[in-house]
TIRO-2110 file (N, C-alpha, C; in Angstrom, 1 decimal):
// TIRO-2110
16.7, -9.8, 0.7, N, 1, A
15.4, -9.0, 0.1, CA, 1, A
16.1, -7.9, -0.8, C, 1, A
15.6, -7.8, -1.9, N, 2, A
16.1, -6.7, -2.9, CA, 2, A
15.9, -5.4, -2.4, C, 2, A
16.6, -4.5, -2.1, N, 3, A
16.2, -3.1, -1.3, CA, 3, A
17.7, -2.5, -2.1, C, 3, A
17.1, -1.6, -2.7, N, 4, A
18.1, -0.6, -3.9, CA, 4, A
18.0, 0.9, -3.3, C, 4, A
19.2, 1.3, -3.5, N, 5, A
19.4, 2.8, -3.5, CA, 5, A
19.4, 3.2, -4.8, C, 5, A
19.3, 4.1, -5.4, N, 6, A
19.3, 4.7, -6.8, CA, 6, A
19.5, 6.4, -6.7, C, 6, A
21.0, 6.3, -7.1, N, 7, A
21.9, 7.3, -6.7, CA, 7, A
21.6, 7.9, -5.3, C, 7, A
21.1, 9.0, -5.2, N, 8, A
21.0, 9.5, -3.9, CA, 8, A
19.6, 9.1, -3.2, C, 8, A
18.6, 8.7, -4.0, N, 9, A
17.3, 8.2, -3.3, CA, 9, A
17.5, 6.7, -2.3, C, 9, A
17.5, 6.7, -1.5, N, 10, A
17.8, 5.8, -0.4, CA, 10, A
16.3, 5.3, 0.4, C, 10, A
16.0, 4.0, 0.3, N, 11, A
14.8, 3.6, 1.0, CA, 11, A
15.1, 3.7, 2.6, C, 11, A
13.9, 4.1, 3.5, N, 12, A
14.0, 4.2, 4.9, CA, 12, A
13.0, 3.1, 5.4, C, 12, A
13.4, 2.2, 5.9, N, 13, A
12.3, 1.2, 6.5, CA, 13, A
12.5, 1.1, 8.0, C, 13, A
11.6, 1.2, 8.8, N, 14, A
11.7, 1.1, 10.1, CA, 14, A
11.9, -0.2, 10.7, C, 14, A
12.6, -0.3, 11.6, N, 15, A
13.3, -1.4, 12.4, CA, 15, A
12.1, -2.6, 12.7, C, 15, A
11.1, -2.0, 12.9, N, 16, A
9.8, -3.0, 13.2, CA, 16, A
8.7, -3.3, 12.1, C, 16, A
9.3, -2.9, 10.9, N, 17, A
8.7, -3.4, 9.9, CA, 17, A
9.0, -4.6, 9.0, C, 17, A
8.0, -5.3, 8.2, N, 18, A
8.3, -6.6, 7.7, CA, 18, A
8.5, -6.6, 6.0, C, 18, A
9.6, -6.6, 5.4, N, 19, A
9.7, -6.7, 4.0, CA, 19, A
10.2, -8.2, 3.7, C, 19, A
9.0, -8.7, 3.4, N, 20, A
9.4, -10.0, 2.6, CA, 20, A
10.6, -10.1, 1.8, C, 20, A
11.4, -11.3, 2.1, N, 21, A
12.8, -11.2, 0.9, CA, 21, A
12.0, -11.2, -0.5, C, 21, A
11.1, -11.9, -1.0, N, 22, A
10.8, -11.4, -2.6, CA, 22, A
10.3, -10.3, -2.6, C, 22, A
10.1, -9.4, -1.9, N, 23, A
9.4, -7.9, -2.3, CA, 23, A
10.8, -7.1, -2.9, C, 23, A
10.4, -5.7, -3.5, N, 24, A
11.5, -5.0, -4.0, CA, 24, A
11.2, -3.6, -3.6, C, 24, A
12.3, -3.1, -2.9, N, 25, A
12.1, -1.6, -2.5, CA, 25, A
13.2, -0.8, -3.2, C, 25, A
12.8, 0.1, -4.2, N, 26, A
13.8, 0.9, -4.6, CA, 26, A
13.7, 2.4, -4.3, C, 26, A
14.7, 3.0, -4.4, N, 27, A
14.7, 4.6, -4.2, CA, 27, A
14.1, 5.3, -2.9, C, 27, A
13.5, 6.3, -3.1, N, 28, A
13.1, 7.1, -2.3, CA, 28, A
11.7, 6.6, -1.7, C, 28, A
12.0, 5.6, -0.7, N, 29, A
10.6, 4.6, -0.2, CA, 29, A
10.8, 4.7, 1.2, C, 29, A
9.7, 5.4, 1.7, N, 30, A
9.6, 5.1, 3.4, CA, 30, A
8.7, 4.3, 4.1, C, 30, A
9.0, 3.1, 4.6, N, 31, A
8.1, 2.1, 5.1, CA, 31, A
8.0, 2.5, 6.8, C, 31, A
6.9, 2.6, 7.5, N, 32, A
6.7, 3.0, 8.7, CA, 32, A
6.7, 1.7, 9.7, C, 32, A
6.7, 2.0, 10.9, N, 33, A
6.8, 1.1, 12.0, CA, 33, A
5.7, 0.0, 12.0, C, 33, A
5.8, -1.2, 12.1, N, 34, A
4.8, -2.5, 11.9, CA, 34, A
4.1, -2.6, 10.6, C, 34, A
4.5, -1.9, 9.5, N, 35, A
3.8, -2.1, 8.5, CA, 35, A
4.7, -3.4, 7.6, C, 35, A
3.8, -3.8, 6.8, N, 36, A
4.6, -5.0, 6.0, CA, 36, A
4.4, -5.0, 4.5, C, 36, A
5.4, -5.5, 3.8, N, 37, A
5.3, -5.4, 2.5, CA, 37, A
5.7, -6.9, 2.0, C, 37, A
4.4, -7.6, 1.0, N, 38, A
4.7, -9.0, 1.0, CA, 38, A
5.1, -9.5, -0.4, C, 38, A
5.3, -10.8, -0.7, N, 39, A
6.0, -11.3, -1.7, CA, 39, A
5.6, -10.7, -3.0, C, 39, A
6.6, -10.4, -3.8, N, 40, A
6.2, -9.7, -5.3, CA, 40, A
5.8, -8.6, -5.2, C, 40, A
5.5, -7.7, -4.1, N, 41, A
5.2, -6.3, -4.2, CA, 41, A
6.5, -5.5, -4.6, C, 41, A
6.1, -4.5, -5.3, N, 42, A
7.2, -3.6, -6.0, CA, 42, A
6.7, -2.0, -5.3, C, 42, A
7.8, -1.6, -4.7, N, 43, A
7.6, -0.3, -4.1, CA, 43, A
9.0, 0.6, -4.8, C, 43, A
8.4, 1.5, -5.8, N, 44, A
9.6, 2.2, -6.5, CA, 44, A
9.3, 3.4, -6.6, C, 44, A
10.5, 4.4, -5.8, N, 45, A
10.7, 5.7, -5.8, CA, 45, A
11.6, 6.2, -6.4, C, 45, A
11.7, 6.0, -7.7, N, 46, A
12.8, 6.5, -8.6, CA, 46, A
12.7, 7.9, -8.9, C, 46, A
11.1, 8.2, -9.6, N, 47, A
11.1, 9.6, -10.0, CA, 47, A
10.2, 10.4, -8.7, C, 47, A
9.8, 10.1, -7.7, N, 48, A
9.2, 10.4, -6.9, CA, 48, A
9.2, 9.7, -5.5, C, 48, A
8.6, 10.0, -4.4, N, 49, A
8.7, 9.5, -3.4, CA, 49, A
7.3, 8.7, -2.8, C, 49, A
7.8, 7.6, -2.3, N, 50, A
6.4, 6.7, -1.8, CA, 50, A
6.8, 6.7, -0.3, C, 50, A
5.6, 7.3, 0.6, N, 51, A
5.3, 7.0, 1.9, CA, 51, A
4.4, 6.0, 2.2, C, 51, A
4.9, 5.2, 3.1, N, 52, A
4.0, 3.8, 3.8, CA, 52, A
3.8, 4.1, 5.2, C, 52, A
2.5, 4.8, 5.7, N, 53, A
2.3, 5.0, 7.3, CA, 53, A
2.7, 3.8, 8.0, C, 53, A
2.3, 3.8, 9.3, N, 54, A
2.5, 2.5, 10.1, CA, 54, A
1.2, 1.8, 10.3, C, 54, A
1.6, 0.2, 10.3, N, 55, A
0.6, -0.9, 10.4, CA, 55, A
-0.1, -0.8, 9.4, C, 55, A
0.5, -0.4, 8.2, N, 56, A
-0.1, -0.6, 6.6, CA, 56, A
0.6, -2.0, 6.3, C, 56, A
-0.4, -2.7, 5.5, N, 57, A
0.1, -3.8, 4.7, CA, 57, A
0.0, -3.6, 3.1, C, 57, A
1.0, -3.5, 2.5, N, 58, A
1.0, -3.8, 1.1, CA, 58, A
1.3, -5.2, 0.6, C, 58, A
0.1, -5.7, 0.3, N, 59, A
0.2, -7.3, -0.1, CA, 59, A
0.7, -7.8, -1.2, C, 59, A
0.7, -9.2, -1.3, N, 60, A
1.3, -9.8, -2.9, CA, 60, A
1.1, -9.1, -3.9, C, 60, A
2.1, -8.7, -4.6, N, 61, A
2.1, -8.4, -6.1, CA, 61, A
1.5, -6.7, -6.2, C, 61, A
1.6, -6.2, -5.1, N, 62, A
1.1, -4.6, -5.3, CA, 62, A
2.3, -4.0, -5.9, C, 62, A
1.9, -3.1, -6.9, N, 63, A
2.8, -1.7, -7.4, CA, 63, A
2.6, -0.8, -6.8, C, 63, A
3.3, 0.0, -6.1, N, 64, A
3.4, 1.2, -5.8, CA, 64, A
4.5, 2.2, -6.1, C, 64, A
4.0, 3.2, -7.2, N, 65, A
4.9, 3.9, -7.7, CA, 65, A
4.9, 5.3, -7.7, C, 65, A
5.7, 6.5, -8.0, N, 66, A
5.3, 7.7, -7.6, CA, 66, A
6.1, 8.3, -9.1, C, 66, A
5.5, 9.5, -9.4, N, 67, A
6.0, 10.0, -10.4, CA, 67, A
6.7, 11.6, -10.2, C, 67, A
7.2, 12.6, -10.7, N, 68, A
8.0, 13.3, -10.3, CA, 68, A
7.2, 14.8, -9.5, C, 68, A
5.8, 14.7, -10.1, N, 69, A
5.1, 16.0, -9.7, CA, 69, A
4.1, 15.1, -8.6, C, 69, A
3.8, 13.9, -8.3, N, 70, A
2.9, 13.3, -7.4, CA, 70, A
3.6, 12.1, -6.6, C, 70, A
3.8, 12.4, -5.5, N, 71, A
4.3, 11.4, -4.7, CA, 71, A
3.2, 10.4, -4.4, C, 71, A
3.2, 9.3, -3.9, N, 72, A
2.4, 8.3, -3.5, CA, 72, A
2.7, 8.3, -2.2, C, 72, A
1.6, 8.5, -1.4, N, 73, A
1.4, 8.4, 0.2, CA, 73, A
0.2, 7.6, 0.6, C, 73, A
0.7, 6.9, 1.4, N, 74, A
-0.2, 5.7, 2.0, CA, 74, A
-0.3, 5.8, 3.6, C, 74, A
-1.3, 6.1, 4.2, N, 75, A
-1.4, 6.4, 5.6, CA, 75, A
-1.2, 5.3, 6.4, C, 75, A
-1.7, 5.4, 7.8, N, 76, A
-1.3, 4.4, 8.8, CA, 76, A
-2.5, 3.5, 8.7, C, 76, A
-2.7, 2.7, 9.3, N, 77, A
-3.5, 1.2, 9.4, CA, 77, A
-4.7, 1.1, 8.0, C, 77, A
-3.7, 1.4, 6.9, N, 78, A
-4.3, 0.7, 5.7, CA, 78, A
-4.2, -0.4, 5.3, C, 78, A
-5.1, -0.9, 4.3, N, 79, A
-4.7, -2.3, 3.7, CA, 79, A
-4.7, -2.1, 2.1, C, 79, A
-3.5, -2.5, 1.5, N, 80, A
-3.5, -2.5, 0.0, CA, 80, A
-3.6, -3.8, -0.3, C, 80, A
-4.6, -4.2, -1.0, N, 81, A
-4.9, -5.5, -1.7, CA, 81, A
-3.8, -6.2, -2.5, C, 81, A
-3.8, -7.4, -2.6, N, 82, A
-3.1, -8.1, -3.8, CA, 82, A
-3.4, -7.6, -4.9, C, 82, A
-2.2, -7.2, -5.6, N, 83, A
-2.2, -7.0, -7.1, CA, 83, A
-2.6, -5.7, -7.5, C, 83, A
-2.9, -4.9, -6.3, N, 84, A
-3.3, -3.3, -6.6, CA, 84, A
-2.1, -2.5, -6.9, C, 84, A
-2.7, -1.4, -7.8, N, 85, A
-1.6, -0.4, -8.5, CA, 85, A
-1.9, 1.0, -7.9, C, 85, A
-0.9, 1.5, -7.2, N, 86, A
-1.2, 2.9, -7.0, CA, 86, A
0.1, 3.5, -7.3, C, 86, A
-0.3, 4.8, -8.0, N, 87, A
0.8, 5.9, -8.4, CA, 87, A
0.3, 7.2, -8.5, C, 87, A
1.0, 8.0, -7.7, N, 88, A
0.8, 9.2, -7.6, CA, 88, A
-0.5, 9.7, -6.8, C, 88, A
-0.8, 9.3, -6.0, N, 89, A
-2.1, 9.2, -5.3, CA, 89, A
-1.8, 9.5, -3.6, C, 89, A
-3.0, 9.7, -3.2, N, 90, A
-2.9, 9.8, -1.7, CA, 90, A
-4.2, 9.0, -1.0, C, 90, A
-3.6, 8.1, 0.2, N, 91, A
-4.5, 7.3, 0.8, CA, 91, A
-4.4, 7.7, 2.1, C, 91, A
-5.5, 8.1, 2.8, N, 92, A
-5.5, 8.6, 4.0, CA, 92, A
-5.7, 7.2, 4.9, C, 92, A
-5.3, 7.6, 6.1, N, 93, A
-5.5, 6.6, 7.4, CA, 93, A
-6.6, 5.6, 7.3, C, 93, A
-6.5, 4.5, 7.4, N, 94, A
-7.7, 3.5, 7.7, CA, 94, A
-8.5, 3.4, 6.5, C, 94, A
-7.8, 3.4, 5.2, N, 95, A
-8.8, 3.1, 4.0, CA, 95, A
-7.9, 1.5, 3.4, C, 95, A
-8.8, 1.1, 2.9, N, 96, A
-8.5, -0.3, 2.1, CA, 96, A
-8.8, 0.2, 0.5, C, 96, A
-7.9, -0.5, 0.0, N, 97, A
-7.4, -0.3, -1.6, CA, 97, A
-7.6, -1.9, -2.0, C, 97, A
-8.7, -2.3, -2.7, N, 98, A
-9.1, -4.0, -2.9, CA, 98, A
-8.1, -4.7, -3.8, C, 98, A
-7.9, -5.7, -3.7, N, 99, A
-7.1, -6.6, -4.8, CA, 99, A
-7.5, -6.0, -6.2, C, 99, A
-6.4, -6.1, -6.9, N, 100, A
-6.5, -5.7, -8.6, CA, 100, A
-7.0, -4.3, -9.1, C, 100, A
-7.3, -3.2, -7.9, N, 101, A
-7.7, -2.3, -8.0, CA, 101, A
-6.6, -1.2, -8.6, C, 101, A
-7.1, 0.0, -9.3, N, 102, A
-5.9, 0.9, -9.8, CA, 102, A
-6.4, 2.2, -9.2, C, 102, A
-5.4, 3.0, -8.6, N, 103, A
-5.6, 4.2, -7.9, CA, 103, A
-4.6, 5.3, -9.0, C, 103, A
-4.8, 6.1, -9.6, N, 104, A
-4.1, 6.7, -10.2, CA, 104, A
-3.7, 8.3, -9.7, C, 104, A
-3.3, 9.3, -10.7, N, 105, A
-2.7, 10.4, -10.3, CA, 105, A
-3.5, 11.2, -9.8, C, 105, A
-3.0, 12.0, -8.4, N, 106, A
-3.9, 13.4, -7.7, CA, 106, A
-5.1, 12.5, -7.2, C, 106, A
-5.3, 11.3, -7.3, N, 107, A
-6.6, 10.9, -6.7, CA, 107, A
-6.2, 10.8, -5.3, C, 107, A
-7.7, 10.8, -4.4, N, 108, A
-7.4, 10.8, -2.8, CA, 108, A
-8.4, 10.0, -2.6, C, 108, A
-8.0, 9.1, -1.5, N, 109, A
-8.8, 8.2, -0.8, CA, 109, A
-9.0, 8.5, 0.6, C, 109, A
-9.9, 8.9, 1.3, N, 110, A
-10.0, 9.4, 2.4, CA, 110, A
-10.4, 8.5, 3.5, C, 110, A
-10.1, 8.8, 5.0, N, 111, A
-10.3, 7.8, 6.0, CA, 111, A
-11.6, 7.0, 6.1, C, 111, A
-11.4, 5.8, 6.1, N, 112, A
-12.6, 4.9, 6.1, CA, 112, A
-13.2, 4.3, 4.9, C, 112, A
-12.5, 4.7, 3.8, N, 113, A
-13.0, 4.7, 2.2, CA, 113, A
-12.5, 3.3, 2.0, C, 113, A
-13.2, 2.5, 0.8, N, 114, A
-12.7, 1.3, 0.5, CA, 114, A
-12.8, 1.5, -1.2, C, 114, A
-11.8, 1.1, -1.7, N, 115, A
-11.9, 1.1, -3.5, CA, 115, A
-12.2, -0.5, -3.6, C, 115, A
-13.1, -0.7, -4.2, N, 116, A
-13.3, -2.2, -4.2, CA, 116, A
-12.5, -3.0, -5.3, C, 116, A
-12.4, -4.4, -4.9, N, 117, A
-11.4, -5.1, -6.1, CA, 117, A
-11.7, -4.7, -7.3, C, 117, A
-10.7, -4.6, -8.1, N, 118, A
-10.9, -4.4, -9.6, CA, 118, A
-11.3, -3.0, -9.8, C, 118, A
-11.5, -2.1, -9.0, N, 119, A
-11.9, -0.9, -9.4, CA, 119, A
-11.1, -0.1, -10.0, C, 119, A
-11.4, 1.4, -10.9, N, 120, A
-10.3, 2.0, -11.4, CA, 120, A
-10.6, 3.5, -11.2, C, 120, A
-9.9, 4.0, -10.0, N, 121, A
-9.9, 5.4, -9.5, CA, 121, A
-9.1, 6.0, -10.3, C, 121, A
-9.9, 7.0, -11.2, N, 122, A
-9.3, 7.8, -12.2, CA, 122, A
-8.4, 9.0, -11.5, C, 122, A
-7.6, 9.5, -12.2, N, 123, A
-6.9, 10.7, -12.0, CA, 123, A
-7.7, 11.8, -11.3, C, 123, A
-7.1, 12.7, -10.4, N, 124, A
-8.2, 13.8, -9.6, CA, 124, A
-9.4, 13.3, -8.9, C, 124, A
-9.8, 11.9, -9.0, N, 125, A
-10.9, 11.6, -8.5, CA, 125, A
-11.0, 11.5, -7.0, C, 125, A
-12.0, 12.0, -6.0, N, 126, A
-11.9, 11.8, -4.6, CA, 126, A
-12.8, 10.9, -4.1, C, 126, A
-12.2, 9.9, -3.3, N, 127, A
-13.2, 9.1, -2.5, CA, 127, A
-13.3, 9.5, -1.3, C, 127, A
-14.8, 9.7, -0.9, N, 128, A
-14.7, 10.6, 0.4, CA, 128, A
-15.0, 9.6, 1.8, C, 128, A
-14.7, 10.1, 2.7, N, 129, A
-14.6, 9.1, 3.7, CA, 129, A
-15.7, 8.0, 4.0, C, 129, A
-15.8, 7.1, 4.3, N, 130, A
-16.3, 6.0, 4.5, CA, 130, A
-17.4, 5.6, 3.3, C, 130, A
-16.9, 6.0, 2.0, N, 131, A
-17.4, 5.5, 0.8, CA, 131, A
-16.8, 4.5, 0.2, C, 131, A
-17.5, 4.0, -0.8, N, 132, A
-17.1, 2.7, -1.8, CA, 132, A
-16.9, 3.1, -3.0, C, 132, A
-15.9, 2.9, -3.7, N, 133, A
-15.6, 3.2, -5.1, CA, 133, A
-15.4, 1.6, -5.7, C, 133, A
-16.4, 1.4, -6.6, N, 134, A
-16.5, 0.5, -7.5, CA, 134, A
-16.8, 0.5, -8.8, C, 134, A
-16.3, -0.3, -9.8, N, 135, A
-16.4, -0.4, -10.8, CA, 135, A
-15.2, 0.3, -12.0, C, 135, A
-15.4, 0.2, -13.4, N, 136, A
-14.4, 0.9, -13.8, CA, 136, A
-14.9, 1.8, -15.2, C, 136, A
-14.9, 2.8, -15.1, N, 137, A
-14.4, 3.5, -14.0, CA, 137, A
-15.1, 3.3, -12.6, C, 137, A
-14.3, 3.9, -11.7, N, 138, A
-15.1, 3.9, -10.0, CA, 138, A
-16.0, 4.8, -10.2, C, 138, A
-17.4, 4.1, -9.6, N, 139, A
-18.4, 5.3, -9.2, CA, 139, A
-18.2, 5.2, -7.8, C, 139, A
-19.1, 6.1, -6.9, N, 140, A
-18.8, 6.4, -5.7, CA, 140, A
-20.3, 6.0, -4.8, C, 140, A
-20.2, 5.2, -3.7, N, 141, A
-21.4, 4.9, -3.1, CA, 141, A
-21.0, 5.3, -1.6, C, 141, A
-21.9, 6.1, -1.3, N, 142, A
-21.7, 7.1, 0.2, CA, 142, A
-22.0, 6.1, 1.4, C, 142, A
-21.0, 6.2, 2.3, N, 143, A
-21.4, 5.6, 3.6, CA, 143, A
-22.0, 4.2, 3.7, C, 143, A
-21.1, 3.5, 2.8, N, 144, A
-21.1, 2.1, 2.9, CA, 144, A
-19.8, 1.5, 3.4, C, 144, A
-19.0, 2.1, 3.7, N, 145, A
-17.4, 1.7, 4.3, CA, 145, A
-17.4, 2.2, 5.6, C, 145, A
-16.5, 1.6, 6.4, N, 146, A
-16.3, 2.3, 7.6, CA, 146, A
-14.9, 1.8, 8.3, C, 146, A
-14.2, 2.5, 9.0, N, 147, A
-12.9, 2.3, 9.4, CA, 147, A
-12.7, 1.0, 10.4, C, 147, A
-13.7, 0.6, 11.2, N, 148, A
-13.6, -0.2, 11.9, CA, 148, A
-13.1, -1.7, 11.5, C, 148, A
-13.7, -2.0, 10.4, N, 149, A
-13.3, -3.5, 9.7, CA, 149, A
-11.8, -3.1, 9.3, C, 149, A
-11.5, -1.8, 8.6, N, 150, A
-10.4, -1.9, 8.1, CA, 150, A
-9.3, -2.0, 9.0, C, 150, A
-9.5, -1.4, 10.2, N, 151, A
-8.4, -1.4, 11.3, CA, 151, A
-8.4, -2.9, 12.0, C, 151, A
-9.5, -3.5, 11.8, N, 152, A
-9.3, -4.9, 12.0, CA, 152, A
-8.2, -5.7, 11.3, C, 152, A
-8.8, -5.7, 9.9, N, 153, A
-7.7, -6.1, 8.9, CA, 153, A
-6.5, -5.8, 9.0, C, 153, A
-5.7, -4.6, 9.0, N, 154, A
-4.8, -4.2, 9.2, CA, 154, A
-4.1, -4.6, 10.4, C, 154, A
-4.9, -4.6, 11.4, N, 155, A
-4.1, -5.2, 12.7, CA, 155, A
-4.0, -6.7, 12.3, C, 155, A
-4.6, -7.8, 11.6, N, 156, A
-4.3, -8.9, 11.5, CA, 156, A
-3.0, -9.1, 10.8, C, 156, A
-2.6, -8.4, 9.9, N, 157, A
-1.5, -8.0, 9.0, CA, 157, A
-0.2, -7.7, 10.0, C, 157, A
-0.8, -6.9, 11.0, N, 158, A
0.7, -6.6, 11.9, CA, 158, A
1.1, -7.8, 12.8, C, 158, A
0.1, -8.8, 12.9, N, 159, A
0.3, -9.8, 13.7, CA, 159, A
0.8, -10.9, 12.9, C, 159, A
0.6, -10.9, 11.6, N, 160, A
1.1, -11.9, 10.5, CA, 160, A
2.5, -11.4, 10.1, C, 160, A
2.8, -10.4, 10.1, N, 161, A
4.1, -9.9, 9.9, CA, 161, A
4.9, -10.4, 11.1, C, 161, A
4.6, -10.2, 12.3, N, 162, A
5.3, -10.7, 13.5, CA, 162, A
5.9, -11.9, 13.4, C, 162, A
4.7, -12.7, 13.1, N, 163, A
4.7, -14.3, 12.8, CA, 163, A
6.1, -14.5, 11.9, C, 163, A
5.9, -14.0, 10.6, N, 164, A
6.7, -14.3, 9.7, CA, 164, A
8.2, -13.5, 9.9, C, 164, A
8.1, -12.5, 10.7, N, 165, A
9.7, -11.9, 11.4, CA, 165, A
10.3, -13.2, 12.1, C, 165, A
9.4, -13.7, 12.8, N, 166, A
10.1, -14.7, 13.7, CA, 166, A
10.2, -16.3, 13.1, C, 166, A
9.4, -16.5, 12.3, N, 167, A
9.3, -18.1, 11.9, CA, 167, A
9.7, -18.1, 10.4, C, 167, A
9.6, -17.0, 9.7, N, 168, A
9.9, -17.4, 8.0, CA, 168, A
11.7, -17.9, 8.0, C, 168, A
11.6, -19.0, 7.3, N, 169, A
13.0, -19.1, 6.8, CA, 169, A
13.3, -19.8, 5.8, C, 169, A
14.0, -20.0, 4.9, N, 170, A
14.4, -20.5, 3.4, CA, 170, A
14.6, -22.1, 3.6, C, 170, A
13.9, -22.9, 2.8, N, 171, A
14.4, -24.1, 2.6, CA, 171, A
15.4, -24.4, 1.8, C, 171, A
16.5, -25.3, 1.7, N, 172, A
17.3, -26.0, 0.8, CA, 172, A
16.6, -26.1, -0.4, C, 172, A
17.2, -25.9, -1.5, N, 173, A
16.7, -26.1, -3.0, CA, 173, A
17.2, -27.4, -3.0, C, 173, A
16.5, -28.5, -3.8, N, 174, A
16.8, -29.8, -4.0, CA, 174, A
17.7, -29.8, -5.3, C, 174, A
END
């Protein structure tokens, strides 16, 4: 798997985490216990720090980046959907970022919140706890999301990562 230091910026990956061999991790990136980083995901901590909590899945093709003034922090028990882009934002524990969505600088996604697929959460926007952010640009719908389903989804990826760590193997190329 391509894991790179960049100067003094070195990734820290918990031994219980799973990073797929086709994911890329560069620089000051921290991945917590039982978290998973799936194929073609890129976590790039070159200009700033990227932190991923415990039991969080960063799914296929997601791009997680930080900039000098704004680290990207993702809490525990989160689900970051396929092809999502997060940059310079904060995602609290037990939140879901839908496939193909974008969460930008200084945005804050609170616990139990969901960013719907394809939504764009603008700079400095806050998505309250248990709210749903949908659309381009995102609008907020209060009290229509919740932590229970998000935690169940996150747990399914913990189980999937354990299976992959045990059973994934490359096959010889013809």
